[in-house]
N, C-alpha and C positions, 0 to 999 in steps of 0.2 A: 461650253454652255451657250455662248453666244451664238454659235453655229447651229446648235439646236433649236434655239428660239428663233432665227431666222427662217429656219426650214419650216418652222410652225406657223410663222406669219405668212410665208408664201403659200402654205397649203391652205391656210384660212382665205387668203386673198382669191386663189384659184377656184376655192370652193363657191366662194361669194360670185366670182364672174361667171362662173357656170350656171348658178341658180339665176342670176340677172339675166343671163342671155336666154334662158328657157322662159322666163317670165316676159322678157321683151317680145320674144316670138309669138307668144299667146296674145299679146296686145297689139301685134302689128296686123297691116293690111293682109298679110300672106296667110295668116292663121285660118283654120277650118277651111282648107282648099280655096281661100281666097273669096269664100261666100260672105254675103252680107248678114250679119247676125240677126236673128229675129228677138222680138220683144217679149211679151206674154202670151201672143197668140202663136201657136205652133205653125210651122211652114214645112214644107218639104225641103229635105237637104239635097243640096246639089243635083236637081233634077236632070240638069244637062249633062252631068259626069257620070252618075252611078249606074244607071239601069241602061247599060250600054247592050246587054242581051238578057233577057229574063227578067226577074225580079230583084232589087235590092232589098233585103229585109235582115230581120234577126238583130242581135246585138253587134254591135259595133265596137273597137278598140283605138283608143289613141295613145299613142307612145308619151311619155312623160314631157318630152319638150316640144310636143305638139306637131312633130315634122314627119311623121307617120300615122296613116289611117287605114284600119283593116276593116271590112265587112264581107258579109255574107251575099253571094249571088245565087239564084236558083232558077229553075224553069217552072217548078211548082212549089207549093206551100208545103206538102207532106211527102215530098219524094226526095229523100236524102241522098240518092244516087246522082241527082243532077247538082248538089251543092258544089260551090267553088269559093275559097275564100281568096277575096282580091285585095290589092292595096294600092294606095298613094304613097309617094315619098318626096319629100321636099330636098332638093339638093340642086346645086349649082344655081341657087336663088330662084328655083321655080318647081312647081309640083309637077311630077312625072307619074304616069300610068294612066289607066290601071293596069297592074301586074298580076298575074295569077300565082299566088303562094302555093296553093294545094287544092286538089279535087275532093269532093266529098265531105270533108270536115265543115263545122260551123261553129258559131258562138266564140270565136278568138278572144282570149283573155290574157292580159298581161300578168306576168310574175310581179312581186312587189319590187324588183330591182331591174325590171324591164328587159331582162336578157332571156326571158322564156315565153313562149306563147303556148297557154293551155288551150286544147281543141277538143271538140265533141265530135263523136263519131257514132258509137252504139250507146244504148242506154246506161249499161253498167261500166263504161269504159271513161277514162280520161287521157288523152295523148297530149304530146308536148313537143315542141319544136324549139331549138335552142338556136341563139345568134352565132352564125359562123362566118367570120369575115364581115363582108357588107351584106350578107343574105341570112338564110336561116337552114338549118340541118332538116333532113327527110323526119317527118313525125314519128316518134317512137311511142309505144305504149307505156303511160306512167302509172295508171292505175286500173285495175280490173276488179270488180265486186259482183257479187251475187244480187245486188240491189242497185236501183238507178243512181246516176250520179249526173243529174242534169243541171245544168247552169252553174258549174263548178266556178267559185270565186274565193282567191286568197285574201285574207285580211292580215292587219299588222300584228295580231297577237300570235300568228303563227297557224291559227285554225283556217278552215275552209268553210264555205256556206253552200249548200247545194239544195236542189229540189229533189225529193228522193222517197222511195216506199219504206226505206230503212228496213225495219224487221217485220213489216206488216204489208200483207198483200203480196201482190205480184208485180214483177219489174215492168210488166207490159200492160199493167193496170194503170191508167194514169190517174183514176179517181182514188188512188191511195197513196199519191204522192203528197208529201208536206214539206214545208220550208224546214230545212235541217241545218245544224251544225255539225261539221266533220272534223274530227281531230285525229292526228297521227304522231305516235311516240314510238319510234323504232319500228318494230314490225307489227304493234298493235294499233289498231283503228277503232274509234268510236264515233258513231253517229246517233244524233239526238234530236228528235222534232222539236221546234220552237214552240209548240204547243199553241192555245188559244192566247189572245184573240187574233193571231197572224193566221193560223190553219183552221180550214173548214172541213166538211164532210166530202166536198170534191178535190178537184185537181188543185194543187198549190204548188207550183214549180218555177214560174216565171218571176225573176225578181233582181234588184239590183242592190247591193249592201255596201255602204261606206267602209272604206278601209280601217277606220277608227271604230267601226261598228255602232256609230251613233244614231244612224237611221238605216231603215230599209224601205224599198220602193218595190211594191208587189202588184202583181196584176191579181184583182180582186173581183168578187162577184161573178166568177167563171162560170159560164153556161156549160150545158153537155157538149156544145160545139165550140167551146173555148173562146167564145166571145167574152169580154171582161172590160174593166175599168182599171186605171192607176191609182192606187192609194199609197200612203207614205205612213210609216209608224216609226217611233223614236223610243231608243233604248232607255229605260228608267235606270236610276241610280241603283235599284237593287237587282239589275239585270233583266228584269222582265221588260215586255214590250207594250206600248200605249196602244190604244184602240185605234185601227188604221183609219185615215181620214183620206177624203177625196182630194185628189191634187186640182181639182175645179172643172168648172164647165167648158172650159176653153181646151182641155185636155180630154175629159170625157165628154165628148160632144156627139153622143148618139152611140147607136148598138155597133161595135165593131170589135175586131181582133187587135189586142193590144199587148205587145210583148217586146222583149229585147231592150228594155229600159236600161239606161248607163248615163251616168253623170261623168263629164269630161274631168281630166285631171287639174284643171284650175278651176273646178267647181262652179263653173258658170251657166254650162247648158246641159239640159237634160235631153238625151237622144232616144227614140224608142220606135218602134215599128207599128204602123196601124194600117189595117186593110177591112174594107167591107167585102171584097173579093179578090182574087189574086190579081186581076186586072187593075184594082183600085187599091194595091198594096204598096206603100212607100216607108222610106225611113224619115221620120220628123225630128226636128229639134226646136227647142223653145227655152226661153231664159229661165234659169233655176236659181232660186233664192236659197242659199244654203242655210239650213235650220240651225238654230242656236241650240247649244247643249243643253241639255235638261239636268 
């Protein structure tokens, strides 16, 4: 019994040390590619590192320990064939990169255990890459549906959130896309629109969902040219969503495309892409005040 007790104590100490090491890195000078964090005014993230060629854009992904950073690089906004997922990795006490993870895919999203990257390619598909040694496996098809699966994100409940036309309209008709919840049970899948007040008659597809589903950050007030603003909504005790609120004039500072919203694993910073043109398109970051549970 004493032996079992000591093993349990050692496991607890090891877990605490790992968690502390992750927290310590996030608060170190090396975190966030060694960039100086912003305050309440958004600023371009790593302007001398990311756009080595083309445009750095779309959703980013940080590993839970903060030592891996993934982003999309492309030559044009709406030309999927030019996409590349690139990454930086902190190893041997310094950041190395950018390296190319894979061509064509975009919107890298970590699984809950950090061992899988979900990737986007075509509208009705989700691909995945698995950790393999010190790298990643070749992407394989994970899901294929006859409706859109845009901005696929997992949550702690085991469900996923997506932008999708679901059972309405056409996969190619972006105006039919809603913010939706997607669930899987064996071979059965269910997709359900989150309804009003989140969804509108136009395109509703760009979002970030907290892993505990306590809040969602959406691209709202979308125009026919996909210009928009960032709004936040909170999940109520009855499961409904509050009326989305603007994230403020410092973020919504004029007409622009805003998408790829993402909150870092330490809950301190909001990343998003903003551009008034391809030439003026960048990944921004800004301090994020974690909302209180409702």
